[in-house]
ROGUNU-636162 format. One record per residue (C-alpha): x, y, z; residue in one letter. Coordinates in Angstrom, 3 decimals. Each point is the difference from the previous one (the first is absolute). Layout:
(atom (X; Y; Z); 'A'),
...
***
This chain:
(atom (-0.105; -0.077; 0.238); 'M'),
(atom (3.189; 2.177; 0.729); 'L'),
(atom (1.693; -0.498; -3.633); 'E'),
(atom (-3.514; 0.771; -1.826); 'I'),
(atom (-0.138; 3.557; 1.736); 'I'),
(atom (3.396; 0.585; -0.555); 'R'),
(atom (-0.106; -0.914; -3.617); 'A'),
(atom (-3.158; 2.107; -0.303); 'S'),
(atom (0.522; 2.804; 2.177); 'Q'),
(atom (1.410; 2.090; -3.263); 'V'),
(atom (-3.142; -0.341; -1.639); 'N'),
(atom (-1.892; 0.705; 3.333); 'I'),
(atom (1.966; 3.277; 0.047); 'M'),
(atom (-0.656; 1.020; -3.514); 'I'),
(atom (-3.843; -0.755; 0.420); 'F'),
(atom (-0.309; 2.167; 3.029); 'L'),
(atom (1.878; 2.878; -1.513); 'S'),
(atom (-1.841; -0.227; -2.869); 'G'),
(atom (-3.064; 0.285; 2.338); 'C'),
(atom (1.116; 2.969; 2.100); 'C'),
(atom (0.732; 1.512; -3.511); 'G'),
(atom (-3.500; -0.247; -1.158); 'L'),
(atom (-1.257; 1.449; 3.442); 'L'),
(atom (1.841; 3.111; -0.274); 'V'),
(atom (-1.381; 0.413; -3.398); 'I'),
(atom (-3.584; -0.474; 1.261); 'L'),
(atom (0.965; 2.048; 3.241); 'L'),
(atom (0.724; 2.666; -2.393); 'R'),
(atom (-3.581; 0.137; -1.323); 'Y'),
(atom (-1.722; -0.373; 3.351); 'T'),
(atom (-1.608; 3.217; 1.359); 'S'),
(atom (-2.081; -1.462; 2.679); 'T'),
(atom (2.713; -0.006; 2.779); 'M'),
(atom (1.672; 2.835; 1.923); 'S'),
(atom (3.157; 1.156; -1.958); 'K'),
(atom (2.316; -0.994; 2.902); 'R'),
(atom (-1.262; -3.788; 0.210); 'R'),
(atom (0.129; -0.038; -4.010); 'K'),
(atom (3.616; 1.392; 0.000); 'H'),
(atom (0.907; -2.484; 2.828); 'A'),
(atom (-1.461; -2.796; -1.694); 'L'),
(atom (1.849; 1.167; -3.207); 'V'),
(atom (3.274; 0.123; 1.482); 'F'),
(atom (-0.760; -3.072; 1.927); 'M'),
(atom (-0.795; -2.103; -3.094); 'E'),
(atom (2.881; 1.572; -2.364); 'G'),
(atom (2.514; -0.614; 2.742); 'S'),
(atom (-0.959; -3.400; 0.103); 'S'),
(atom (0.165; -0.557; -3.414); 'M'),
(atom (3.499; 1.328; -0.085); 'L'),
(atom (0.567; -2.142; 3.334); 'L'),
(atom (-0.416; -3.156; -1.865); 'L'),
(atom (1.687; 0.919; -3.220); 'I'),
(atom (3.041; 0.821; 2.145); 'S'),
(atom (-0.434; -3.141; 1.810); 'D'),
(atom (0.291; -1.690; -3.139); 'C'),
(atom (2.866; 1.903; -1.387); 'L'),
(atom (1.775; -0.762; 3.067); 'A'),
(atom (-0.701; -3.848; -0.278); 'Y'),
(atom (0.894; 0.156; -3.834); 'A'),
(atom (3.179; 1.663; 0.406); 'Y'),
(atom (1.483; -1.642; 2.999); 'R'),
(atom (3.525; -1.393; -0.707); 'G'),
(atom (0.220; 1.867; -2.942); 'D'),
(atom (3.464; 1.539; -0.141); 'V'),
(atom (-0.389; 2.013; -3.066); 'S'),
(atom (-0.027; 3.841; 0.049); 'P'),
(atom (-3.977; 0.081; -0.514); 'L'),
(atom (-0.641; -2.965; 2.686); 'G'),
(atom (2.342; 1.914; 2.500); 'Y'),
(atom (-2.415; 3.172; -0.373); 'W'),
(atom (-3.164; -1.652; -0.567); 'V'),
(atom (0.537; -2.202; 3.252); 'T'),
(atom (0.926; 3.329; 2.147); 'R'),
(atom (-2.708; 2.386; -1.128); 'I'),
(atom (-2.864; -3.240; -0.225); 'S'),
(atom (0.998; -0.855; 3.634); 'N'),
(atom (0.469; 3.778; 1.087); 'F'),
(atom (-3.671; 0.527; -1.003); 'L'),
(atom (-1.348; -3.234; 1.478); 'V'),
(atom (0.816; 1.569; 3.460); 'F'),
(atom (-0.542; 3.473; -1.001); 'F'),
(atom (-3.658; -0.814; -1.424); 'L'),
(atom (-1.029; -2.474; 2.846); 'T'),
(atom (0.372; 3.044; 2.886); 'L'),
(atom (-1.762; 2.425; -2.763); 'F'),
(atom (-3.024; -2.303; -0.494); 'I'),
(atom (-0.367; -0.176; 3.875); 'I'),
(atom (0.077; 3.600; -0.260); 'H'),
(atom (-2.918; 0.302; -2.498); 'T'),
(atom (-2.189; -2.404; 2.404); 'F'),
(atom (0.644; 2.624; 2.901); 'T'),
(atom (-1.254; 2.505; -2.695); 'L'),
(atom (-2.588; -2.162; -0.614); 'Y'),
(atom (-0.843; -0.280; 3.462); 'M'),
(atom (0.017; 3.520; 0.666); 'M'),
(atom (-2.963; 0.750; -2.423); 'D'),
(atom (-1.899; -2.947; 1.397); 'L'),
(atom (-0.074; 1.734; 3.370); 'Y'),
(atom (-0.295; 3.678; -1.190); 'R'),
(atom (-3.154; -0.960; -2.667); 'T'),
(atom (-1.676; -3.247; 1.105); 'E'),
(atom (0.882; -0.190; 3.783); 'A'),
(atom (-0.291; 3.745; 0.311); 'D'),
(atom (2.379; -0.011; 3.274); 'I'),
(atom (3.247; 2.013; 0.816); 'A'),
(atom (2.875; -1.601; -1.659); 'L'),
(atom (2.040; -2.429; 2.314); 'P'),
(atom (3.389; 1.183; 0.720); 'K'),
(atom (1.462; -3.740; -0.621); 'R'),
(atom (-0.372; 0.687; -3.584); 'L'),
(atom (1.987; 3.327; 0.050); 'I'),
(atom (2.730; -1.861; 1.681); 'F'),
(atom (-0.216; -2.725; -2.327); 'C'),
(atom (0.637; 2.851; -3.121); 'E'),
(atom (3.038; 0.939; 2.308); 'V'),
(atom (1.376; -3.582; 0.263); 'A'),
(atom (-0.534; -0.357; -3.890); 'F'),
(atom (2.145; 2.908; -0.577); 'L'),
(atom (2.577; -1.134; 2.296); 'L'),
(atom (-0.198; -3.507; -1.415); 'G'),
(atom (0.116; 1.059; -3.802); 'E'),
(atom (3.343; 2.056; 1.023); 'L'),
(atom (1.090; -3.373; 1.175); 'Y'),
(atom (-0.511; -1.498; -3.207); 'V'),
(atom (1.577; 2.851; -1.907); 'I'),
(atom (2.838; -0.200; 1.795); 'I'),
(atom (0.635; -3.813; 0.338); 'S'),
(atom (1.519; -0.749; -3.586); 'P'),
(atom (2.620; 2.570; 0.592); 'F'),
(atom (0.769; -1.611; 3.668); 'A'),
(atom (-1.319; -3.857; -0.909); 'D'),
(atom (-2.168; 0.522; 3.253); 'L'),
(atom (-3.126; -2.229; -1.130); 'I'),
(atom (1.683; -2.087; -2.639); 'Y'),
(atom (3.091; -0.676; -2.305); 'T'),
(atom (1.295; -1.399; -3.279); 'F'),
(atom (2.878; -2.474; -0.206); 'D'),
(atom (2.015; -0.339; -2.642); 'E'),
(atom (-2.077; -2.446; -2.001); 'N'),
(atom (-2.779; 2.859; 0.461); 'N'),
(atom (-1.971; -2.100; 2.240); 'Q'),
(atom (-1.986; 1.632; 2.697); 'Y'),
(atom (0.609; -0.372; 3.691); 'H'),
(atom (-1.994; 1.649; 2.859); 'R'),
(atom (2.068; 2.072; 2.451); 'M'),
(atom (-0.608; 0.441; 3.949); 'P'),
(atom (-1.945; 3.143; -0.952); 'G'),
(atom (-2.573; -1.691; -1.686); 'F'),
(atom (-1.485; -0.689; 3.762); 'V'),
(atom (-0.240; 3.938; 0.508); 'V'),
(atom (-2.084; 0.108; -3.468); 'F'),
(atom (-2.346; -2.609; 1.104); 'A'),
(atom (-0.398; 1.613; 2.987); 'V'),
(atom (-1.043; 2.985; -1.158); 'V'),
(atom (-2.570; -1.644; -2.505); 'A'),
(atom (-1.194; -2.115; 2.926); 'L'),
(atom (-0.343; 2.826; 2.074); 'G'),
(atom (-2.000; 2.107; -2.188); 'I'),
(atom (-2.307; -3.136; -0.728); 'T'),
(atom (-0.619; -0.425; 3.795); 'V'),
(atom (-1.044; 3.555; 0.315); 'L'),
(atom (-2.416; -0.302; -2.822); 'H'),
(atom (-1.525; -3.338; 1.294); 'L'),
(atom (-0.254; 1.783; 3.350); 'S'),
(atom (-2.026; 3.104; -1.352); 'C'),
(atom (-2.237; -2.610; -2.194); 'I'),
(atom (-0.869; -1.870; 3.446); 'I'),
(atom (-0.311; 3.277; 2.002); 'Q'),
(atom (-2.350; 1.736; -2.391); 'Y'),
(atom (-1.673; -2.660; -1.811); 'R'),
(atom (-3.526; 0.806; 0.937); 'K'),
(atom (0.099; 3.206; -1.933); 'Y'),
(atom (0.556; -2.040; -3.148); 'L'),
(atom (-2.016; -2.450; -1.990); 'K'),
(atom (0.957; -3.659; 0.881); 'R'),
(atom (0.997; -0.644; -4.012); 'R'),
(atom (2.428; 2.872; 0.492); 'I'),
(atom (1.432; -0.927; 3.249); 'T'),
(atom (0.544; -3.709; -1.059); 'F'),
(atom (1.891; 1.301; -3.563); 'S'),
(atom (2.194; 2.060; 2.578); 'L'),
(atom (0.658; -2.735; 2.571); 'I'),
(atom (0.846; -2.307; -3.204); 'L'),
(atom (2.523; 2.749; -1.520); 'F'),
(atom (1.833; -0.076; 3.411); 'T'),
(atom (-0.204; -3.619; 1.151); 'L'),
(atom (0.663; -1.927; -3.277); 'V'),
(atom (3.398; 1.459; -0.646); 'P'),
(atom (1.093; -0.503; 3.662); 'I'),
(atom (-0.798; -3.601; -0.317); 'I'),
(atom (1.520; -0.374; -3.319); 'S'),
(atom (3.146; 1.632; 1.336); 'S'),
(atom (0.248; -2.780; 2.498); 'M'),
(atom (-0.776; -2.365; -2.565); 'L'),
(atom (3.046; 1.537; -2.331); 'Q'),
(atom (2.427; -1.131; 2.578); 'V'),
(atom (-0.743; -3.846; -0.552); 'A'),
(atom (-0.643; 0.427; -3.994); 'L'),
(atom (3.275; 1.644; -0.996); 'Y'),
(atom (-0.132; 0.673; -3.636); 'G'),
(atom (-3.405; 0.882; -0.145); 'V'),
(atom (-1.344; 3.503; 0.082); 'S'),
(atom (-2.843; -0.628; 2.131); 'L'),
(atom (-0.045; 3.386; 1.547); 'T'),
(atom (0.004; 1.977; -2.797); 'N'),
(atom (-2.823; -2.161; -1.713); 'I'),
(atom (-2.005; 0.370; 2.942); 'S'),
(atom (0.265; 3.611; 0.759); 'I'),
(atom (-1.048; 0.473; -3.786); 'V'),
(atom (-3.007; -2.397; 0.228); 'G'),
(atom (-1.223; 1.875; 2.886); 'V'),
(atom (0.415; 3.252; -1.838); 'V'),
(atom (-2.172; -1.315; -2.603); 'V'),
(atom (-2.689; -1.407; 2.353); 'L'),
(atom (0.014; 3.381; 1.665); 'L'),
(atom (-1.114; 1.790; -3.049); 'Y'),
(atom (-2.594; -2.700; -0.682); 'I'),
(atom (-1.570; 0.507; 3.171); 'F'),
(atom (0.383; 3.773; -0.315); 'E'),
(atom (-2.146; -0.011; -3.032); 'V'),
(atom (-2.275; -2.278; 1.710); 'I'),
(atom (-0.516; 2.139; 2.573); 'N'),
(atom (0.040; 3.227; -2.630); 'M'),
(atom (-2.936; -2.033; -2.016); 'N'),
(atom (-2.090; -0.522; 3.264); 'E'),
(atom (0.394; 3.720; 0.921); 'T'),
(atom (-0.933; 1.275; -3.150); 'I'),
(atom (-3.162; -2.171; -0.051); 'E'),
(atom (-0.654; 0.888; 3.672); 'R'),
(atom (0.197; 3.712; -1.285); 'A'),
(atom (-2.344; -0.847; -2.939); 'N'),
(atom (-2.621; -1.333; 2.148); 'R'),
(atom (0.281; 2.944; 2.339); 'L'),
(atom (-0.455; 2.329; -2.965); 'E'),
(atom (-2.830; -1.937; -1.361); 'I'),
(atom (-1.741; 0.089; 3.679); 'Q'),
(atom (0.617; 3.867; -0.237); 'M'),
(atom (-1.372; 0.551; -3.222); 'L'),
(atom (-2.946; -2.227; 0.579); 'R'),
(atom (-0.747; 1.925; 3.400); 'K'),
(atom (0.448; 3.242; -2.073); 'E'),
(atom (-2.372; -1.285; -2.517); 'Q'),
(atom (-2.500; -0.703; 2.611); 'K'),
(atom (0.540; 3.180; 1.291); 'K'),
(atom (-0.404; 1.910; -3.072); 'I'),
(atom (-2.995; -2.193; -1.011); 'Q'),
(atom (-1.724; 0.688; 3.457); 'S'),
(atom (0.655; 3.777; -0.424); 'L'),
(atom (-1.348; -0.420; -3.595); 'F'),
(atom (-3.260; -1.621; 0.990); 'A'),
(atom (-0.374; 2.043; 3.260); 'Q'),
(atom (0.458; 3.339; -2.423); 'T'),
(atom (-2.654; -1.609; -2.426); 'A'),
(atom (-2.225; -0.747; 2.741); 'Q'),
(atom (-0.167; 3.800; 1.423); 'A'),
(atom (-0.251; 1.237; -3.582); 'L'),
(atom (-3.091; -2.360; -0.936); 'A'),
(atom (-1.666; 1.110; 3.669); 'S'),
(atom (0.617; 3.668; -0.657); 'S'),
(atom (-1.951; -0.426; -3.261); 'I'),
(atom (-2.536; -1.990; 1.389); 'D'),
(atom (-0.765; 2.482; 2.467); 'A'),
(atom (-0.551; 2.902; -2.590); 'K'),
(atom (-3.518; -2.185; -0.299); 'D'),
(atom (-1.930; -0.222; 3.023); 'E'),
(atom (-1.571; -3.066; -1.621); 'Y'),
(atom (3.011; -2.050; -1.275); 'T'),
(atom (1.678; -0.770; 3.144); 'H'),
(atom (2.048; -3.256; -0.581); 'G'),
(atom (-0.668; 0.253; -3.776); 'H'),
(atom (3.468; -0.784; -1.096); 'S'),
(atom (0.919; -2.562; 2.794); 'D'),
(atom (-2.860; -1.992; -1.171); 'R'),
(atom (0.958; 0.357; -3.979); 'V'),
(atom (3.548; -0.908; 0.491); 'A'),
(atom (-1.148; -2.800; 2.061); 'E'),
(atom (-2.718; -1.250; -2.466); 'Y'),
(atom (2.604; 0.688; -3.214); 'S'),
(atom (2.564; -2.120; 2.091); 'M'),
(atom (-2.466; -2.896; 0.212); 'I'),
(atom (-0.914; 0.028; -3.350); 'I'),
(atom (3.551; 0.096; -1.206); 'A'),
(atom (0.925; -3.166; 2.246); 'K'),
(atom (-3.035; -1.672; -1.212); 'K'),
(atom (1.143; 0.714; -3.765); 'S'),
(atom (3.450; -1.765; 0.993); 'G'),
(atom (2.095; 2.969; -0.078); 'M'),
(atom (3.478; -0.105; 2.120); 'T'),
(atom (0.011; 1.490; 3.701); 'M'),
(atom (2.166; 2.763; -1.849); 'E'),
(atom (-2.397; 0.556; -2.409); 'E'),
(atom (-3.148; 0.048; 2.871); 'C'),
(atom (2.055; 2.833; 2.189); 'N'),
(atom (0.480; 1.837; -3.408); 'N'),
(atom (-3.911; 0.121; -0.497); 'I'),
(atom (-0.561; 0.590; 3.863); 'Y'),
(atom (1.824; 3.169; 0.172); 'F'),
(atom (-0.832; 1.147; -3.431); 'S'),
(atom (-4.104; -0.532; 1.028); 'A'),
(atom (1.000; 1.732; 3.563); 'L'),
(atom (1.175; 3.372; -1.999); 'L'),
(atom (-2.524; -0.466; -2.733); 'H'),
(atom (-1.920; 2.926; 0.836); 'D'),
(atom (2.898; 2.000; 1.000); 'V'),
(atom (-0.866; 3.047; -2.700); 'G'),
(atom (-3.176; 0.596; 1.958); 'K'),
(atom (2.738; 2.594; 1.852); 'I'),
(atom (-0.722; 2.167; -3.060); 'G'),
(atom (-3.739; -0.305; 0.210); 'V'),
(atom (-1.828; 2.960; 2.035); 'P'),
(atom (-1.266; -1.292; 3.286); 'D'),
(atom (-3.275; 1.725; -0.855); 'E'),
(atom (-0.509; -2.403; -2.858); 'I'),
(atom (1.057; -3.137; 1.532); 'I'),
(atom (-2.272; 0.782; 2.834); 'N'),
(atom (-2.967; 1.232; -2.014); 'K'),
(atom (-2.984; -1.689; 1.005); 'K'),
(atom (-2.349; 0.787; -2.761); 'G'),
(atom (0.748; -1.018; -3.751); 'R'),
(atom (2.930; 1.437; -1.661); 'L'),
(atom (-0.155; 2.632; -3.004); 'T'),
(atom (1.931; -1.060; -3.066); 'D'),
(atom (2.840; 2.181; 0.963); 'E'),
(atom (0.411; -1.424; 3.414); 'E'),
(atom (-0.044; -3.522; -1.426); 'Y'),
(atom (2.468; 0.934; -2.443); 'A'),
(atom (2.169; 1.242; 2.875); 'A'),
(atom (-0.480; -3.322; 1.902); 'I'),
(atom (0.855; -2.101; -3.336); 'K'),
(atom (3.583; 2.099; 0.041); 'L'),
(atom (0.882; -1.827; 3.178); 'H'),
(atom (1.695; -3.006; -1.857); 'P'),
(atom (2.119; 2.057; -2.134); 'T'),
(atom (1.353; 2.035; 3.193); 'I'),
(atom (0.490; -2.922; 1.866); 'G'),
(atom (2.172; -1.525; -2.651); 'A'),
(atom (2.063; 3.390; -0.390); 'R'),
(atom (0.522; -0.386; 4.244); 'I'),
(atom (0.991; -3.575; -0.675); 'L'),
(atom (2.131; 0.334; -3.013); 'D'),
(atom (2.958; 1.582; 2.440); 'N'),
(atom (0.425; -3.652; 1.464); 'I'),
(atom (1.638; -1.320; -2.885); 'S'),
(atom (1.150; -3.141; 1.963); 'E'),
(atom (-3.736; -1.211; 0.186); 'M'),
(atom (-1.862; 0.717; -3.608); 'P'),
(atom (-2.745; -1.895; 0.900); 'Y'),
(atom (-1.164; 2.442; 2.613); 'L'),
(atom (-0.655; 2.645; -2.474); 'S'),
(atom (-1.742; -2.476; -2.304); 'L'),
(atom (-2.578; -0.931; 2.254); 'G'),
(atom (-0.659; 3.488; 1.043); 'A'),
(atom (-0.483; 1.201; -3.766); 'K'),
(atom (-2.025; -2.843; -1.685); 'Y'),
(atom (-2.536; -1.427; 3.237); 'H'),
(atom (-2.585; 1.635; -1.835); 'H'),
(atom (0.095; -1.614; -3.472); 'E'),
(atom (-2.501; -2.245; -1.051); 'R'),
(atom (0.867; -3.149; -1.849); 'Y'),
(atom (-2.476; 0.723; -2.914); 'D'),
(atom (2.172; 3.624; -0.533); 'G'),
(atom (-2.706; 2.216; 1.317); 'K'),
(atom (1.976; 0.918; 3.241); 'G'),
(atom (2.430; 3.260; 0.466); 'Y'),
(atom (2.530; 1.633; -0.264); 'P'),
(atom (1.032; -1.553; -3.045); 'E'),
(atom (-2.546; -2.529; -0.930); 'G'),
(atom (2.012; -3.279; 0.109); 'L'),
(atom (-1.278; -3.160; -0.573); 'S'),
(atom (0.406; -3.827; 0.650); 'G'),
(atom (3.305; -1.130; 0.746); 'E'),
(atom (1.363; 3.726; -0.858); 'D'),
(atom (-1.011; 0.868; 3.358); 'I'),
(atom (2.804; -1.069; 2.396); 'P'),
(atom (-0.387; -3.144; 1.997); 'T'),
(atom (0.152; 1.897; 3.285); 'V'),
(atom (-2.409; 2.622; -1.045); 'A'),
(atom (-2.564; -2.689; -1.267); 'R'),
(atom (0.024; -1.728; 3.356); 'I'),
(atom (-0.117; 3.554; 2.209); 'I'),
(atom (-2.972; 0.472; -2.516); 'A'),
(atom (-2.050; -3.060; 1.513); 'V'),
(atom (0.996; 0.749; 3.825); 'A'),
(atom (-0.888; 3.608; -0.201); 'D'),
(atom (-3.283; -0.474; -1.567); 'S'),
(atom (-1.015; -2.694; 2.620); 'Y'),
(atom (1.216; 1.939; 2.762); 'D'),
(atom (-2.278; 2.946; -1.148); 'A'),
(atom (-2.563; -2.022; -0.455); 'M'),
(atom (-0.009; -1.651; 3.805); 'T'),
(atom (0.867; 3.133; 1.754); 'S'),
(atom (-2.132; 2.922; 1.178); 'N'),
(atom (-0.175; 2.998; -2.270); 'R'),
(atom (-1.754; 3.484; 0.241); 'S'),
(atom (-2.763; -0.950; -2.407); 'Y'),
(atom (-0.727; -3.571; 1.147); 'R'),
(atom (0.949; -3.089; 2.534); 'A'),
(atom (2.167; -2.898; -1.074); 'P'),
(atom (-1.731; -2.421; -2.391); 'L'),
(atom (-0.954; -3.328; 0.652); 'T'),
(atom (2.096; -2.712; -0.730); 'Q'),
(atom (-2.102; -1.369; -2.658); 'A'),
(atom (-0.223; 3.541; -1.724); 'E'),
(atom (3.632; 0.222; 0.256); 'V'),
(atom (0.253; -3.186; -1.721); 'R'),
(atom (-2.156; 0.729; -2.376); 'D'),
(atom (1.629; 3.249; -1.090); 'E'),
(atom (3.152; -1.390; -0.310); 'I'),
(atom (-1.223; -3.038; -2.186); 'M'),
(atom (-1.592; 2.830; -2.302); 'K'),
(atom (3.777; 1.451; -0.314); 'G'),
(atom (1.705; -3.005; -0.915); 'V'),
(atom (1.466; 0.718; -3.608); 'G'),
(atom (-1.407; 3.713; 0.191); 'K'),
(atom (1.250; 1.491; 2.941); 'Q'),
(atom (2.227; -2.487; 1.285); 'F'),
(atom (2.646; -2.491; -1.031); 'D'),
(atom (-1.964; -3.758; -0.017); 'P'),
(atom (3.026; -1.387; 1.993); 'M'),
(atom (-0.374; 2.239; 2.784); 'Y'),
(atom (-3.375; 0.378; 0.019); 'A'),
(atom (-0.681; -3.412; 0.276); 'M'),
(atom (2.449; -0.464; 2.711); 'I'),
(atom (-1.796; 2.693; 1.945); 'M'),
(atom (-3.126; -1.963; -0.671); 'I'),
(atom (1.388; -2.868; 1.555); 'R'),
(atom (0.950; 1.750; 3.223); 'L'),
(atom (-3.256; 1.405; 0.165); 'I'),
(atom (-1.584; -3.202; -0.155); 'D'),
(atom (2.152; -1.357; 2.901); 'S'),
(atom (-0.568; 2.950; 2.107); 'D'),
(atom (-3.357; -1.541; 1.154); 'T'),
(atom (-0.068; 2.405; 3.208); 'D'),
(atom (0.696; 2.999; -2.129); 'Y'),
(atom (2.894; 1.131; 1.997); 'Q'),
(atom (1.986; 1.175; -2.798); 'M'),
(atom (-1.460; 3.749; -0.069); 'R'),
(atom (0.848; 3.289; 2.142); 'E'),
(atom (-0.265; -0.681; 3.450); 'P'),
(atom (-2.802; 1.525; 1.971); 'E'),
(atom (2.550; 1.024; 2.400); 'D'),
(atom (1.821; 2.732; -2.124); 'E'),
(atom (2.890; -0.333; 2.532); 'K'),
(atom (0.352; -3.283; -0.730); 'K'),
(atom (2.579; -1.077; -2.443); 'T'),
(atom (0.521; -3.224; -2.053); 'G'),
(atom (-2.147; -2.708; -0.846); 'F'),
(atom (-0.157; -3.886; -0.432); 'I'),
(atom (-1.332; -1.930; -2.860); 'L'),
(atom (-1.301; -3.501; 0.866); 'I'),
(atom (-0.602; -3.125; -1.465); 'H'),
(atom (-3.615; -2.074; -0.035); 'N'),
(atom (1.716; -1.711; 3.067); 'N'),
(atom (0.574; 3.103; 2.047); 'N'),
(atom (3.599; -0.607; -0.027); 'K'),
(atom (2.023; 3.556; -1.052); 'P'),
(atom (1.282; -0.005; -3.255); 'M'),
(atom (1.596; 3.764; -0.505); 'D'),
(atom (1.048; 2.046; 2.518); 'K'),
(atom (0.917; 3.969; -0.272); 'A'),
(atom (3.606; 0.678; -0.191); 'L'),
***
């Protein structure tokens, strides 16, 4: 097994160095992590790639007494030691950013001490080739460790132990997965260094360092994706809450406007509410989506907004209207459309206001449209509006009986009303055996309930 590892270690190092190079490229285009952490990972992956390349060259040219072998072995071995400490330094920078951003705690002083130890260690590595402190080469260009290697090992191990102590102490401030990756980064190289003594000739320490560096990036990507997903979920939740607030505000504003319109006429209290409710029920029964039903509801709620522009004395006149007064009343669809045209995001509002007095046979106003040229929302409102007018008190009459209302709706099928929506209203009338679908006797009472023949609720007011 050991011989297989020795024979394959160069291929393993080349593979891992290629992985590190690829990760450097990926990090270059990563924009979802902090700059400090990104830079720390870029330097970590890049240094790991160079570390393995240097280690491969050191093995390849060991014992080569040519001038090229002389320089390659010395430069590559220097880089192995220099980059080993540098990778540990980049891990310190990575931890610093984690504690600043993820844990949001004061920077542990031990990490600052790690940086000081790193600088002293690198200075020791730089001096070593000139004083044969860490390693030396014999006349056959063979590498040999020197007693000063222990100093280098103590510095590297000491920094790693300080890392581990910080990780353990502040583990509750970080996610478990991140903490696990940090522990791996510290423990695996320590364990592999111990095994390195027994497995001479295998670069187990360097391979393990680079391996955990790659794992660290993988864990960071997983953490980053989870953070993005969580942020997206929160953003969606906030947008939904905001949307609900806007919808609620619009509903309240529309309701207030409808109430102010109905208040102009002492005989039409709740008219707009009831027309909106009837219209929505007709829309549901015709198979429309909930969004379409809601659109029709609000369009019907504001269908009479144009009455704001009609003088109160005409609206509340108890006697018969003159031709001039009736002409003024007939302007309210056009006035309403002009008002609601300003709500460009909801064009259906103005369609209901403008065309709800058109007739299916083309004899309505203001434009004399006929059949399906009349917008769907207006055809539905026309049925609901007429029904409520017949089932409510007026200055000139009491509500019609249910049979009379049904007859009038039937007479208007294909003439005043769209046949499909008129027949839906007929079915609603037939199911309302107690005649509850009308203006309440108590004007302060709001809403209504439609019932089946089995006396169970069928539709309720919104």
